N, C-alpha and C positions, 0 to 999 in steps of 0.2 A: 504494498498500499503507499500512496505516496504522503507526503506532510499532511498529517493528521487535520491541521488546522483549515485545509480544501473542506472537507466534508461540510464544514458549515456554510461556506459559502456557495457552495456547488447546489446546493437544494434550493429550488425558488421558492416550495413548500411544502408543507405536510399535510396531505390531504386526507382527512378522516371520512370513516364509510357514512354516508347519508344514513339519519335516523328517523324512523317513522312508525306508526302503529305495528304494520308488517315489515318485519327488515329481510330486504332480498337478499342481502349477504348470508343472514344466518340460514334462511330458506334454503340456500345453495348446498350450505355445508350440511346441512340435515340430509338432502338427499344424496351427497356423496357419500355419505356414510350408510344411507341405505343401500348403495350401489356395491359396498364392499364386506365381503365377509369376514369371519372373526378370525381368519390367517392372514389377513392383508392390512395394509396401512398405506398411506399416502403421506409423503414430506413435500412442503413446496418451499422456496426461497425465495425472498426479495433479492431484486437485482442489485449487485454493488453499484454503488456510484462511480460514475468515470471520471478519470482524473480530467480536469480543463472542460467538463461537460459543462452545456447550459441550459440542457435538458434533461430532465429526470424522467423516465418511462419506465415504470413498473414491468415485472414479469406479469403478463396478461393474464394468466392462471391463476397466480397469487392473489392480483387485484380482484378479478371475477369473483373469489369468494371471502375476501375479506375487506375491500373497500380500500385497504391501506397503500398509499402512494410516497413510501419511504424505504430507503435500504435498512439493512443490517434486523431484519425481521424474517421469521420462520413460521409456517404453519403445519403442525403434525397433528394425524386424524387417526385415530384406529378403533371400529366398532368393538372390540374386545376390550378395550379400556386400558388407561396409563394410569396406574397409583399415583397420587399426588398428594401428598401432606394426608395419607391414610384414606384417601377417596378416588374411585374410578372417575378418571375422563376420559371424554372419547374425541374431545378436543382442545389442542394447547396451541395456543398463539404467543411466540417467544417473542419478546419486544425490547427494544433498547431504549427507549424514552415514553416518558408516562404519556406525553400528547398524543400518542397514537393512536393509544387506548382507549381513552378517557370518554368517548362517546359510544364506543363499539357496545354492540348489543351481545347476548350471550344466552344460549340455552342453559338448563339445570347441570348438564355434563361437561360444560364448558369452563376455560380457565386461562389465566394469562400468568406467565412465568418471564424473567429476565432473561434473555439473551445467552447470558452466561450459563444459564443451566439446561441448553439444548443439547449438548453433547451427552453428561451424563445420562439425560431422560431416555436420549435417543439409544444410547448404547445399550441399554437396559433394554428397550424394547426388541431390538433386531433380534435378538436370539430366539425369539418367543413367536417370531410369524413367517409366514412362507411366502408372500411376494411384496414388494415394497413398489410404489409408484412414485415417481420422483420427478423433480424439475432441477434442473444444477443449469441457471442460465447462465453464469459466469464461468464454466467450465468450458472454454474456448482451445482451438486449435493455437498452439503455440509453437512457434519456430526456435529452433536453437540455432543460432546464428552460426557459433564455434564448430559445431559440426556439419551444420547445415541440415539437419535433420529435424522434421515436423512431428509435433507430439499431438495426438488428439487426448487431451486430458479429461475428458469423459470415459475413455475407453481404459486409461489409467485407473480412474477411481472406479469401474466396474471391475476389472481384473484384481484390484485390492481388496473390493467388498468380497468377491466369490473367496479369495484366499482366506478371508476373516469367517464368512457366512457361508460355506458351501452349497447348504439348502436355501439359500433364500434366492429365488427371483426377482429381478430389478425389470422393470418398464417405464418409458418414458410417462408422464403423467398427461401429455398432450392430449392423445386421442383419448383416454379414459374421461377427462374434464370437458374436451371437445365434444362428448355426447349432448351434455348440457349446454355449452355455449353456442350449438348450431341453431338453436330455437331462441330467440329472441323474447324476452319479456316485455311487456306493455312500457316499461321502464327503459328500458333499454332501447326499446324502438322511437321513444321520443327523443332519447339523446341523439341517437342518427338521424332522426329528422330535425332535430335544432342544428345540428353538424351542417346537415345538407343546406338548410336556409341560410345560415352564415355565410358558406361556400359560394352558396347562388349568387347572394348580395356584393361577395368580393368581386366574381366573375362579371356582374353586370356591372360592377365600376371601373373595372379594369375595359372593358369593352367600349365605353362611354370616352375613356380617357386614349383609347388607343388611335395612333396618327403615324405614317411614316417617319422615322429617325428616332420615334422613342426608343428606350433600351428596355431589354425583355426584364431587367430587375426592377424597373419602374413599374410595368406592369404584374410582377410580383407582389412588388410592396402596397398596391392598390390591394389586391386580392387580400394579403396578408394583414393588411391595416383593418377588414372588417373583422376578421376572426379575434382580433385583439379588443377592439372596440365593442364586441358581442360577447367576449368573455370564454372564446377558445382560446387558452392560452398556449396551445400547442396545435401542431400540424400531424396530420396522419401519417404523413410523407412528405420529402421533400419537393417542393414545388417545380412541376416542370413546365418553362414556358420556352417554345421550342419556334424561333422565327427563322424563315428561309429552310435551307438545309438541314438545318437544326432541328425540325421537327419532323424528319425521319430517323432519328433517334430516340429509341422508345423510352428511355430512363435518363434522358438528358435532364440535366441540373443545374450547370454552369451558370445560366441565365444572364450572361456578361456581353450578349452581341447586340449592336443596334439594328433596328429593324428597317427595311429598305422597301420602297413602293412597289406593290405587287406580290410581297411577302403574303401566305398564310401563317398565321401563328397557334399552335397547338397550346393551348394551357390545360394540363391534366394537373388537378388541385383537390387538397381535402384537409378542411378544418376536423381538429381532435376537441369533440366538446365533452366533457364529464368522462375522458378515458375512452369515448366511442368516436370512430371515424367517418367520416363520408369520402367519398371519391367521384369527381364530375370532370370530363373533359369536354370543353368546345374549343371548334378551330373557327378562326374569325380571319378575314380578311384585313390585314393593317391598313389598308386605304377607305377600308369603311364599305366595298363592294367585290364581290366576287368577280372573277374573270368568266369567261365560258367555260373554259378547261377546267378551271375550278367547280363552277357548278355542277359539271356533268357528274364528277366523281363524288363531289360532297351529296348530292342527290341520291349517288348509289348507295353510300355508304348509308344515308339516312334511313332510307328505305330498308335496307336489310337490318338497321336497328330497331324498327318500328315492327315491322313483322316479327323477327325474335322475341321482342318484349312480350308482342300478342299471344306468345305460344305459353307464357307464364303463368302458370295454376298447380296446385297440389298434384302429386301423382306424374307431372311431367317429370323426366332427365334432362339434370341440363347438358350432358353428352349428347342428348338429341335435339336440343336447342343450338349447341353449337355447331353438329353436323348440318343442321339447316341453313343456318349461315353461311360455312363453306359451300355447301351445295349450291347456293344463291351465288356466291362470287363466281364460282364455277361456270356456272350458266351465263354469267356476264363476261365470264371470260379474263376474269382477275383472281383467280383464287391464288396464284403465288404471289401476289402482292398485299394479301393478307396473313401478317408473321407473327402474330400473337394469339394469346387465348381470347373466348368472345367475353368470358364470366369469371368471377370469384366471388366469396362469398365477405361481406364487411363486418365488421362490428370492434371489439376492442383493438382487433389488428385490422389495417386496410385489407389484407389479405388473411381475412378469417378463414380459422379452421371449421371445415365443414365434414362431417361421419355420416352423412346420407347422400345416395346417389340421386334420389327422386327429392321435389320440391314438397316443402311442407310449410302449411301457415305460421308465421314468424319467422322465417328465412329471410335473408336480405343478401341480395346479390347484385351484380354491376352486369350491363349489357354494354361493350363495346369493340364494336367492329371498326377497322379500320384498313385503308389502303396506303401502300407506300412506293412512291417511283423513283427508285434511285437514279440520277442523271447518267452512271456507268454502266446502266441495265442495257444492253443492246435490243433487247427483248421488249423493253416497255416502249408505248405509244412517247412517240416525240413531244407531244403536245401536255403530256401528263409530266414528263422528266422533273424534278428538281422538288416535288411538292409530296406532302402526305396529308392525310385527313382521319382524325379520329374523333367519335362522338361517345361519349361514356354518360350513361345514367346509373344511378342507386335506387335499388326497386326491392320495396315489401311485397312478399309473397302473404297474400290476404285467403281468407275462407273460400272464396270464390274466384279467385284470380291474381290482382296485382295491383299496386300503389305506386307511381313514379315518384319519390322523395326528394328527386331533385328538376321536378317539371317548372318552378320558377325561372330558370336560367334559359332564356330562349335556346331552339336550337334551327328554326325553320330559318330558310336561307331571307326571305325578306324580314323575318322578325330582327336576325340578327342585324341587318344592312338598317333597319328603322333604327334599332335602338343606338347604332356606332355615329349616327347622325344627331343624336342627342348628347353632345358633348356637355362635361360638366361647364 
């Protein structure tokens, strides 16, 4: 660890679980306990503070079950019970600071202990169980630059545990907790809806100020100003503002180029509100009007997106929606220019976990088709070379179909051009 004084300044805030008559975090922990048998336990560790980081983002499974957004905390759960002070406890939160736990709600078999007590309690539990679900967010790939050999620290941890406890099976908690995270509660849906509206406001502001000569980072600032102004203090991911040839780079985030007349700008952005992300992409003409060639590709992408969204309802497989989109581009003759996936879940992670192949009410996904024409591609039509188009919305699966959570931001050609004429 680096100088310990850094820790104080690196944590922007310590968020406590929201409290109400019904505590969602406690309910989630109770559900996890019901999914475990008496030979199993789960341990989740808060992610460490990164030196010189200016944003702290918690390990999402730990946050999902506790609402705690600070480092040096651990959650240990076992339905068989862990004896603490002469009483069996099924859930223990090990904490480093009293402020972290002062507003938490607990069940009758929950308790809290100081972080220094974790190791003796954990070591006492391990010989008594047969399977441990774990999250080890800080065990990364480390390169020994002297021998030029890479060490995967999680693998070393598993080998060590196998030596100490040969009968203990280890499994990542990601998929196990993900069974719950896949379906969003009404509170979670509200957070993603709010993140979507904030992101939409940011994109609308950027569209209004867009003009040839503006820098990509100025458009980024317009989007992210709305995040901060409306209480979304983190981004779901680094903002992608790609103009000209930069819009052909899927995860471009330098955002340091000046726009030129005729450029298309792909803006792929998402605010993070109360821990939950949104994800929206809009492609705009920096001059305020699409060229005919740009309109042709944009219209193709938009129609495929609309048709794919129309397929969304419970029971439909996301793989079938993706196949539809790829077949649609194939019929148009442009299947080779759709170079990424069509959809991903959204939640605590912008690419959230999903454990279900079929859509169910309460799932939140994106639909994001795109076409990209590299100027060096000899097979690409000449009039399309040098630009790309991507359109993305975040969508809630409802009981009977879908709700587009990001519909506030325009995506029709006429709507975009009309909005861009409304300069600030």
